[in-house]
N, C-alpha and C positions, 0 to 999 in steps of 0.2 A: 587527125583529121580525114585518115583515110576510111575510119569506120563513119563518122559522120559523112564522106562520098558513096558510100554501102548504104548507110539507113535510110536518104534519103529519095536516091534511085530506085529503092522498093517499094517509097510512097508509092498510091494511087491519088487520091484523097491532096490537095495543098488546097487549105483555110489562110485566108491572107486578110489581112486587115490592110487599110491602104493608105492612110495618111499616116507621111512620115516613114514609113518600107516599102511603096512601088513611088508617092509622089510625095510634093506639097508642092502644094496649090494647085498649083498649075505646070511645074514644075516638075516632070517626066524625071525617076533618077537611073542613071544609062545600064541599059541590059535590063531595062521593063520586061519589055516588048518581044525580047528572046527569052526572059529566063517561062517568060506562058507559052512563048514558040515551042520548046524546048519542052515542059508536062506535055502538052499536048500530042508530040511527038513520041513520045513513049508511051501516047495509049490512057494518059492520065486527064485528071483533069482539078479544075479548081473551080473556089467560092469565095466570090469580098466576099470579110464579113467582119465588120463593123460596130463600134457602136456608138458612132454618129449620124442619130436621128434626125438633126438639123434638114436633110433633103431625103425625098419618099425614092421609092425606088427606085420613080421615072426617072426624078430629075439624076440621078447617080450615074445610070444610062448617057444619057446629056452627059453631062462632064467627061467623062472615060472617052465615047463616041469625040469630045472635047478637041481631047489631046493624046487622041490615038491610040488610046487601049483596049480593041476591043471587046464587048460586056453588050451584053443581054437579061432581059430583066432572071429571068434564071440562075445568072450566075452572083449571084447579090443572097444574101443570106441576112438581116440587122437586127439592130436591137426593137426597135421599130416592130418587126418581124416577132424575137422572142418576148416580145412585150404582148403582143396577139393574142399566140400559143400562149402567155400565165394566164390572161386577161380571160378567153373559154373557159379556162380551165378555174380560176380561180373571182370571176367577180363575179356575181348576178346580184348589182344592185341599181341604181334609178340612174345617175348620169353622170360622167365621169369631167370631170375639168384640166384641157389637156391644156399644161402650163409649153410650148416650142412653139414653131413653127404650122404655115398655112400646111406648108408640106408636108409636114407634119401630122396637121391634126390629120387634113383631105386624106390621109395612106388607113387612119382608125375609123372615118366617117365611112371610106368604104369596104376596110374589114364588115360595120355594120354594129359597130359601137357607138351609144347612143351618150353625143361628146357636145361641147361647149367650149369658152374659152370666153364665158360670163358669169359672173356672179350668180347665181340661184339659190332657190330654197333647198331643191329638189336632187344640191349633188352629195352626191355622198362615196367619189374617190378622188381623189390630186395624180397625175399623174404628167410630169414632169422627163421631156425632151434637152437634148442640147439646144437651147433659144440660139439662133443668132436673127434674133425680131424681139430683144426682151426688153420689157418698158418695167416703169416703178409701179403702176397699174394689175402688172402679175404679177409681182414681188407682193405689191398690197392682199391682194384677190388671193395668193396660194397663204399669205400670213389669217388672215382671216380663214378658211377652212380649213388651214392644221389647230386652230384654234378652234376648229365647232369639232375636231377629233375625225375627220373624219380620215378614210385609209387613204395609203400615203407610198406611190408606186417612184420610180424613175428610173429611167432607163442606162442607165450607166451611170459610174461612180471617178470618170473622168475627171483630173483637174487643170490640166489644161490641153486644147486641144492644138496642137500644130497647126504653125504658116510659115509663108516663105522670109519675114520679120521678124518673126520671132513664135509666141505664147497668146492664144486669148483665152479666158478661164472660158473651164466645160462645165460641166450637167454636174461633176461631182463639189465643183467651188460654188454655184451655186447654190445646191443645199448645205452647207455647209453655210452659205451666209443668212439659208434660212434656221439655219437652226439653231445660228449663237440669235436668234429673232423668238424663234417660237420651242426652240428646245425640244425639236421633233425629225429626228429620220426617215428617209422611205428604205423604203427593201427596192434593195437595188434589183433590175432584172439582167442588163447584159454583162459581157466580160465586165468582173474575171467570174463570175459566177456560171458556172459546166455548162445547164443548160441549150444554153445556146449554141456552142460548138457542138453537142452529143446532137441537136436537133436539127442542124444546120448537114451532121454527117448522113444519120437517118433520111433528110432530103437527098443526099447527089446518092444513097444508093451504098454506102457503105458502110463498113465499119470500124471504128475507132481504132484498132490496127493501122486501117487502113492510111489513115491520115498522120498530119504535120498540118499544124497552125505554126504559124511564121508572121512576127506580130514586135514593134516596135517598144511594146512597153511592160514589164516588169508586173505594178502590178494593178495589170486589168489582162494583155490577151495574152501572157507567159502563163499568171496565176489561173489562169479558167484553163489552159489545153490539161497542165499540171490540175486541178482538182478533175479536170474530167478525164485524163489516164493516158494521155495521148502524146507525142512525139514533140516537143518546140526546140522554137530555133525567135534568139533574141538576134533584130539588128541594130547594128550604133549607130545611123540615117535618121532616127529620130527625136522621141523625150529622154531615150537612156539612155546615159552615159557609162563609159567601161568604170567610171569609178564606184556608180548607183548599183553597179551590176555586183563590183567582188562587194557590194556590202548592206544586199539582199538577203534574205532566208530566204523569199524564191528561189531556185535555180534551173533555168533551161535545159533539154537535154545538149545544146548546142549553141553556140554565138558563134557569129559573123558579123562584119562591117557594115555588107549591104546586098540587096539580091544581087549585086551582080555576082557575089562571090558565089552563093547559093544558085547562081549557071550554069559557073563553069564546070562546078560540080557535079551539073546530073547532065549536059549539053552533051 
């Protein structure tokens, strides 16, 4: 425990998952605000790093402010942000079918990408996010496009998204459903890929050794940090149980019950 305390107190940048780590729905976890204040009091910085692509950054700011968590747009780096970086570097096609929420599509369009949510002849890429507005028509369109052989990308492989009442299917579950129908799997851009963490660190002006990634999922949050070569902390306030952690081949540097425990170490 002393080693964990010393390590965390030395960190300057905290990369924070949100769902299951800081809150569930609108229920903010105990000492979340104290934890964020303690980081700033120590001269550090935090970035909200999330695979949830159903909301744009503006929507996330609205949500955080509604539940009284301090946030401005510069505090976020989402899987949609990572997707935009990936597309700028790797996509030079005609048109992208964005299978996601209206907020997801708007962020991509505002970033300058040729986006549609209608089946058209010149689509050569399918980009899927966590879609809380999913319809059968979107699934049917995706099957048709995948049958055509278009490039296939997805923001995140999460099986479920935590809620106050349990879980709902996330992007990974929908991609598995499409695989069952088409036998095609997407290239996932967000966590556990290391790029989302490394790009966030670069955005904040730090080095990997300055950062710690805190999250509740081994196969996305912790795997991302491990893949990026940065310190990781697994909290048991969300999806992952202690039994899951014990069985997993992916191991975080540290574990604790909740963000309140980390606050006690760095305050």
